[in-house]
N, C-alpha and C positions, 0 to 999 in steps of 0.2 A: 289618376285622372286623365282623362284624354284631353288634344287641344279645347275639342268642340265644348265636352261637360266644364272646362276651365269657364271657356267664354258663356255659356249658360249659367254659369252660377254668381258669374260676374254681373250677369245684364239683372239677375232677379235681385241679387243683393242693392244692385242700382237702382232697380221697382220700388223695394221697401224703403231705402234711404229716403227716395221722392218723398212717398206720402210721410214715412217721417217728417222731412223736415218740409211740407205744407203744414202741416200739425204746426209745428211748431214756427214758422213761417206766421200764421194764423192768429196765435201768440202773443208771440214778440213782436208781431206788425202793428198789433194794438198800441205797444209802448208810444209812439211816435206820435199817432193823431192825438194821444189823450192831452201831449203837451204842447201841439202848436193848435188846438183848440183852446186851452185853456193860459198856456205860458203870458198869449200878450194881455189878457185881460186879469190875470194875476201881476204882471207886472204895471197893471196903470194901478193897481190897488195899493201895491208897495213899494215899487220904486219912486225914489224919491228927484229924479227928474226923467221928464218927458219923453224925451229923445232915449232914456233906457226900457221904455215900456219893450220892445220886442227881445230885447237883450235874453229873458229866459232859451226864446226859444232858439236864437241865433246859439247860445252855450252848447244847445244837443245839438245845432249842425256841427259844434267844435271838438264836441267829445265827440264825435264820430268819426271825424278827420285824424283826431287824436289819435283816437284809437287804431286805426286799421293797421297801421303795423305793428302795435306789437300784440293784436289779435292774431296777424299772421307770421307773426315770429312764432307766438304761444302755440299753436296751432301746427306747425312745420313741424316744433320742438315735440309737444304731445300730443299731438294726432286732432283732429275737429271735434271728436266727442268731448274732450277734458277741455276743450276751448270752447266749446260751446257751452258746458253745465258753469264754467265761469262767467262769461259772461250772461247766463240770468241769474249769480249771486248778485251779480253787480247791477242788474236790475231792480233786484228783490231790493237795496240798499236804495237806488236812486227814488221810487218810489214814496219810501221810508223816512228821506232825509228831504225831500219834496214836502211832505204832507206835516213832517215838523215844521219847514219854515213859513208855511202858511200857519199853524197854529202860534207859532210862535211871532206873528208878523214880521219876519225877518228875510226882505229880499234877496239877501250873500246866503244865508243857506238854503233856499226855493232854491237860486240861483244852482248852488253847487248839486243840488240834487237832478237838474232839468241837463246840466252840462253829463254828471255820472249816465243818464237816459241812453244821454248819447256815444258814451263808449259799450252801453250795452245794442244797441243801433248798430255799432260797427260790427259784430259778431252776425247780429241778424240778417244785416247787408248782406257778408258773406255768405249766406244758406244758397241763394243761389246757384256761384259757381260749386259749391259740395254736389249738388247735385249731378256734376259732368264731372267728377271723377272716373269714374268708371266708364263711361261713355264717350263718344264723339259723333261727328257729323249730324246728324238729321235728329238721333237720339237726344245728344246733347239740346240743342234748340229745342226739341219739346220739355227737357227735362227742366231746362231754365222756364219755359214758357208755364211747365204745373205749381211748379213751387209756388212762385210768383202767385200762383190761384190763392195758395194761403192769407195773402195780401187783401183779398174779396171776401174772407170773414173777418180782416184786421178791420175792414173800411168797416162794418156793421159793431160790430163790438165795441171798436173805440169810441166813436161817439154816443154810442146808445149810453155807454158806463158814464160820459160828460152829463149825460140829461140825466139818468135816472140815479146818480154818485152826487152830482156837484151838494146839492144843499144835506147827504145823511146826515153829515155831523152839524148838529148841534149851535149855528149861531156862529159857523166858522166852514164860510162860501168853499166850496172847488177842494177842501180837501180831501174827502170821502173818496173823489174820481183818483187821488194819485196815489191813494191809500188801496182803491183797483189796482193803477199798475201794477203796484209791487204785489197781489196776487197773483194776476197774469202770470209774471214770471216764474214768482212762484210754480205755476202750474206746467209751464214748459221743462223742467227739471226732469219728473217723467218720462217724459215724452222723447226728450234729448240723450236720455240715460241707452233708449233704443237703436241710438244710430252706431253703425257699423262700419269698419273700410274695408277693403281686400288689400291695404298697403299701410304697413308700422309704416309710422313716424318717420324712424330713423331711415326705414329703406330710400323715403321720400329725400330725404333730407341729403344723404349721401351720396345721390346717384346725380353727377355730374360729368357724366359723358355727352349729355347733349345740351348743357346750360352753357347761355353765350350770356354775358357780361351786362348787365342791367342797363350802362350806358350804352349797348348797343341796339337793346330790344326797343331803349325809350326813341332811339333816331331812330325807328322803323317805320315809314309813313303809313302801313297798316294799324300800326298799334297808337301814332297820334294822329290818325282819323277819328280811330274806335275812342279813346280816347276825351279827345276835342266834343264827341256828339255826345259821350255820357256826361258829358262835364257841362254841354249846354242845354240838355234836356234835364235835368237833373238841377242844376243849378236856378233857370227862370222861374222851372215849376214851384222852387223852393222859395223865391223871390217872390214871386205873385201869390201865393199860399200862406208864407207867413204876415203877412199885410193886409188879406184878403178880412179873418174877423173883426181885426182892429177898422180897418174900410167900411163894413157893414155897418157894424155899431155905429160908427160915426156918421153914418149915413139913414140913423133912425130906425135900424131893425136891429132883431130884438136877440138875445145871446143863445138860446134856441135857434131861429134860423142862421146865424152864424155857425154854430153846432152843426145844422142841419147841411149846411153847405158845405162844410168841409167830407161831411157824410158822403153825400152824391161825388164830389171830390175823390176822394179816397176808393168808393166803388167802382168809381170809372177810368178809378189808375189800374184798378186790377182783371175788373171784370172781363174783360178784352184776354185774357191770361190763359183762358180757355183755345181759344184759336192762334191768337198772336204767332207761336209757337207753328202752326203749321202753316198758318202764313210767309213766314222767313221762308218753309221748305218750300213752300209753291211761288213766291216771288223774288225773294233773296233778303238777306238781313238789311243791304242797306237801302233800298227800296223801302223798306218798311220805317226803319228809321228817318228817312228824308218826308215820310207821308206823318208822322210823328211830331217833325218841326214846324208843317202845314200849319198841323190842329193847335197845337200853341201858340204858332202867330195869329190864327182863329181865335184865339182865346183870350189874345190882346186886343183885336179891333170889337169885339161883342163889349167888352169890358170900358172901351173908348165908347160905346153909344150911347151910356145911359148910369141910371143907380140902382134903377127901381131892381127886387130882388129877383124876377126875373133874369135880368142883367151878370148880379153877379154869380148866380146857382148856374145859367150854361156857361157862360166862362170859365166856372173853376172844373163843370163837366168837359168842354172842350179838353182845359188843361191837363185832367186825369189822363182824357184818351190819348192826350198828344207824348206826354210821357210814359204809360203804358209802352206805347209804338220805338220812342225816342230810345228811351232807356236799356227794353228788351232787346232792341235791337243789337245798342254802342256794347250786351252787355255778352252777345252772340260772337262778335267783332272784335274782343278781346280773351275768346276762349281757344278762337281758333288765332292767334298771335302767340303763341307761346307753347312749347314743348310741357311734355307733363312735370319734367321735373324742375321745369323753371316756373309752374304752377304759383308755388304760394308767394315766390317774390314779385311776378307780376302782378299778380290779383294785389296783394296788398299795395304796390305802388300806383296799379289803377286806383286803387278808392282812396288813397291819400290825396291822389291829383283831385279827385274828383270832389270828393265831401269837402276838401279844405278849400276850394272855389267856391262849392254851397255854402260853408262858412261865412264866407268872405259875402259873397249875396245875400245873407239871410241876416249879417250884421249891418247890412245896408241900406237894406230892407226900411227898416221901424226909424231912424233919421231921415230918409226920403222922405216916406210917405208925413211923418210930422211936418217934414220943410218946403215939399214940394208938391204933396198930393197923391192921390190913390192913379188918374192919368197922368203924371210924370214919369209912372212906375210903369205904367203898358206902354210907351213909348217906347222907354229903354228896349222894350223887349226885341220888337220889330226886327233893327240890325242886327243885333246878336243873333237872332235864329236866321238873316240871308246868308250871315257870316259862314256857317256852317253848313247850308245849306247846298249850297254852290260848289265845292270841292264832295259832299256827299254824293250826290248825284251825278259828279266826275266820273267820284268811281266807282255805281255802280251802272254806268255804261259803258266806264272803259277800265273792267280793271286792272290794277298794277301790280309786277311782282316785289320782290325784295327780301 
């Protein structure tokens, strides 16, 4: 086979895998919206302490952070497909355990289920990196964006399942929604079985010719900025989204309005993915990420201006748009900060640092909302945005070498 034919076959495989991962993202991406929409509300019913009402959502993020490194190891050792199938099995278990926790009125069992949902999400979050295994440059940026389109479908599936199934088990509110969460993970298994890689796992793990020590990569200015951008984009989004359903209900809005607010938010998170890749190619990933941070700041300003349902929904929409530009831009920055041989450890370290910080943000959101209120949470957003926006704009204007 000629080099041209080999390149063409790899490109065809990459395109096929992109569609597989997009479909898997649509199914697996609905996992988190279900927990986020209902975790705090179920927490209010089951928690023995008002400060712990957002603990189930926080444990989702903690499980995500703790799962990133084991997930990276499993995929490096056994391949993407085996890792993702393992993740889907964890997703099934998480939904079943959370359902059992609600039926038994056990806050501990419910929290165990949401924590396992986080472990499942640690695999789902890496779908975006799997899309660039066999491509680079502009093709990689577009592939990342295409996979994230699957989240647009998840944005519809997750909140709508909450509305349709939350009373489907008589006398046990919300249990049906978490049962549907398990069903979505089960549907992802035959889809993920279609995923194939052009590189054997052992070949990836044994290629040490171009690998730098992780400590050296972590000190790279390019990598530091990429991690900081992803951390702030995702961390602030989680910080606000975790508290927003409880804040909406607390200010007199209904549970359905809160679920729809989360749906609009998640639609805004993923809808721009149709063109985010093209925008990064045209204007640069750093500029797009900077625009994302500005939108997150605008979200906080809208939230500070009032408590009507329109204020909550518009704020959540801006927050979703900001996350899309900020996080996808940061992902593209990470993808260009390592060699193919380094990708597993670099991507795993990135997700561990990002989602570890996200878990901390989620844990603090509930207690801060209870003690200081919704407006205090939004005031915190503005200096955090400014902290990363300045070096990001500098990087876009004057790219540095490392």
